[in-house]
VMD Tcl script that draws the C-alpha trace (Angstrom):
set ca {
  {45.79 -32.67 29.73}
  {44.67 -34.81 27.47}
  {41.27 -33.48 29.17}
  {41.84 -30.08 29.07}
  {42.88 -30.75 25.17}
  {39.84 -32.62 24.36}
  {37.13 -29.61 26.09}
  {39.16 -27.36 24.54}
  {38.52 -28.92 21.47}
  {34.95 -29.47 22.41}
  {34.53 -25.62 22.71}
  {35.78 -24.31 19.68}
  {34.06 -26.97 17.22}
  {30.35 -25.39 19.47}
  {31.60 -21.82 19.14}
  {32.24 -22.45 15.42}
  {28.91 -24.50 14.85}
  {26.34 -21.77 14.43}
  {22.68 -21.49 12.75}
  {22.81 -19.92 9.59}
  {19.80 -18.58 11.37}
  {22.21 -17.11 14.01}
  {24.43 -15.71 11.65}
  {22.22 -13.16 9.33}
  {19.78 -12.40 11.93}
  {22.66 -10.12 12.70}
  {23.04 -8.72 9.89}
  {19.79 -7.30 9.26}
  {19.21 -3.68 9.13}
  {16.12 -3.44 11.71}
  {12.65 -1.20 10.65}
  {11.49 1.31 12.44}
  {8.03 0.67 13.36}
  {5.46 2.93 12.21}
  {4.31 5.84 14.49}
  {1.62 5.73 16.54}
  {-0.14 8.62 15.21}
  {-0.02 8.73 11.27}
  {-0.86 11.69 9.60}
  {-1.70 13.30 6.14}
  {1.45 14.04 4.97}
  {1.36 17.72 4.92}
  {3.43 18.54 1.91}
  {0.96 16.12 -0.01}
  {-0.44 16.88 -3.84}
  {-1.69 14.31 -6.24}
  {-2.08 15.74 -9.86}
  {-5.70 15.44 -11.39}
  {-7.02 15.24 -14.60}
  {-10.92 14.40 -15.72}
  {-10.34 13.64 -19.49}
  {-7.35 15.51 -20.61}
  {-7.99 18.61 -18.62}
  {-6.50 19.83 -15.55}
  {-8.52 19.55 -12.18}
  {-7.74 21.12 -9.21}
  {-4.99 18.82 -7.41}
  {-5.73 16.74 -4.45}
  {-3.82 17.53 -1.52}
  {-3.26 17.13 2.30}
  {-6.38 20.15 2.87}
  {-8.88 18.43 0.69}
  {-8.24 15.08 2.21}
  {-8.52 16.14 5.89}
  {-11.56 18.34 5.03}
  {-13.44 15.12 4.24}
  {-13.77 12.22 6.88}
  {-12.70 8.37 5.70}
  {-14.73 5.87 4.14}
  {-12.90 3.22 5.33}
  {-10.91 3.22 8.98}
  {-9.60 0.98 11.86}
  {-6.71 2.00 13.92}
  {-3.74 2.32 11.45}
  {-5.39 2.94 8.39}
  {-7.55 4.64 6.30}
  {-9.26 5.03 2.45}
  {-11.21 7.84 0.57}
  {-12.92 6.68 -1.93}
  {-12.58 8.16 -5.09}
  {-15.96 8.43 -5.78}
  {-16.47 10.86 -2.97}
  {-12.93 12.70 -3.95}
  {-13.32 13.15 -7.33}
  {-17.49 13.71 -8.36}
  {-16.37 12.51 -12.12}
  {-15.64 8.95 -10.68}
  {-19.08 8.51 -9.79}
  {-20.34 8.40 -13.87}
  {-20.92 5.06 -15.30}
  {-18.06 3.95 -17.38}
  {-15.70 5.90 -15.31}
  {-12.29 5.03 -14.19}
  {-9.20 6.54 -13.08}
  {-5.23 5.65 -14.29}
  {-3.16 6.34 -10.87}
  {0.65 6.82 -12.01}
  {3.58 6.94 -9.62}
  {7.12 6.98 -10.30}
  {8.95 5.78 -13.12}
  {5.81 6.06 -15.44}
  {4.08 3.40 -13.25}
  {0.36 2.99 -13.98}
  {-2.94 1.03 -12.75}
  {-6.37 1.69 -14.06}
  {-9.19 1.73 -11.22}
  {-12.63 1.10 -12.60}
  {-15.44 2.67 -10.48}
  {-17.78 -0.35 -9.30}
  {-20.72 -1.72 -11.59}
  {-22.64 -2.57 -9.24}
  {-22.69 -2.41 -5.40}
  {-20.78 -4.17 -2.94}
  {-17.97 -3.75 -6.02}
  {-14.44 -3.32 -5.07}
  {-14.09 0.35 -4.85}
  {-11.50 2.06 -6.07}
  {-9.81 4.42 -2.96}
  {-6.53 6.70 -1.54}
  {-5.27 5.05 1.09}
  {-2.75 6.16 4.17}
  {-0.89 3.21 5.13}
  {0.68 2.81 8.53}
  {3.57 4.16 7.44}
  {2.49 7.48 6.30}
  {2.76 6.65 2.40}
  {-0.55 7.09 -0.16}
  {-1.49 4.19 -2.21}
  {-3.82 4.28 -5.26}
  {-5.74 0.60 -5.20}
  {-8.69 -1.40 -5.23}
  {-10.67 -2.07 -1.69}
  {-14.06 -4.57 -0.82}
  {-16.53 -2.62 0.80}
  {-16.52 -5.37 2.77}
  {-13.15 -6.14 4.56}
  {-11.54 -3.31 3.08}
  {-8.31 -4.15 5.04}
  {-7.67 -7.34 5.47}
  {-4.45 -8.97 7.50}
  {-2.08 -10.31 5.52}
  {0.43 -9.67 7.44}
  {2.58 -12.86 8.50}
  {0.42 -14.73 6.06}
  {2.54 -15.80 3.12}
  {5.84 -16.88 2.68}
  {6.33 -20.69 4.21}
  {2.49 -21.41 4.17}
  {2.04 -20.20 0.86}
  {-0.92 -17.61 0.74}
  {-0.55 -14.87 -1.61}
  {-1.00 -11.63 0.92}
  {-2.42 -8.80 -1.07}
  {-2.31 -9.51 -4.80}
  {-4.40 -6.42 -5.36}
  {-2.77 -3.89 -8.48}
  {-1.66 -0.43 -6.42}
  {0.33 2.39 -6.64}
  {2.50 3.96 -4.19}
  {3.49 6.29 -3.53}
  {0.73 8.24 -6.17}
  {1.78 11.24 -8.11}
  {-1.25 11.85 -10.77}
  {-4.17 10.72 -10.86}
  {-6.20 10.73 -14.40}
  {-9.65 9.67 -14.88}
  {-11.93 9.14 -17.45}
  {-15.59 9.80 -18.24}
  {-16.20 9.90 -22.14}
  {-16.84 5.96 -23.26}
  {-13.48 3.73 -24.15}
  {-13.45 3.11 -27.95}
  {-12.82 -1.01 -28.83}
  {-9.64 -0.90 -30.47}
}
mol new
graphics top color blue
foreach p $ca { graphics top sphere $p radius 0.5 }
foreach p [lrange $ca 0 end-1] q [lrange $ca 1 end] { graphics top cylinder $p $q radius 0.2 }
display resetview
């Protein structure tokens, strides 16, 4: 009888002790993987102004009619200097605005090989405004952060992009 009691007590103790990682793993909601073929959202419409005046919006048709400047198997990116000719002027910049009034100013590159302002279509079909390095537009950040103390993608960006406000006029000092 004592032997059965010891075995039963051992089973209860072993069953009651579980690792925290096992407990939390069952409580997570799984993330749906991105689709195999990413398409430009059909309802995409990014309002554009140039020096405060309305400009033709960027939509799915405009992007689909132009090959991406950067592409890999999962992502595509278009240079804003190609999508909006006004951005290709010396000193031009664009403020990309998203939800909640968040905005990021992206400047036209001043030297060859400098960071380029782009509209970036992610693997999940989201349109992002950011800067990319033309030499390596899609660096591998996945799995590179966390415990290894690597920063991941530190580049400011706006997602989803709702409006682009291009400024071609010289800025004055405050």
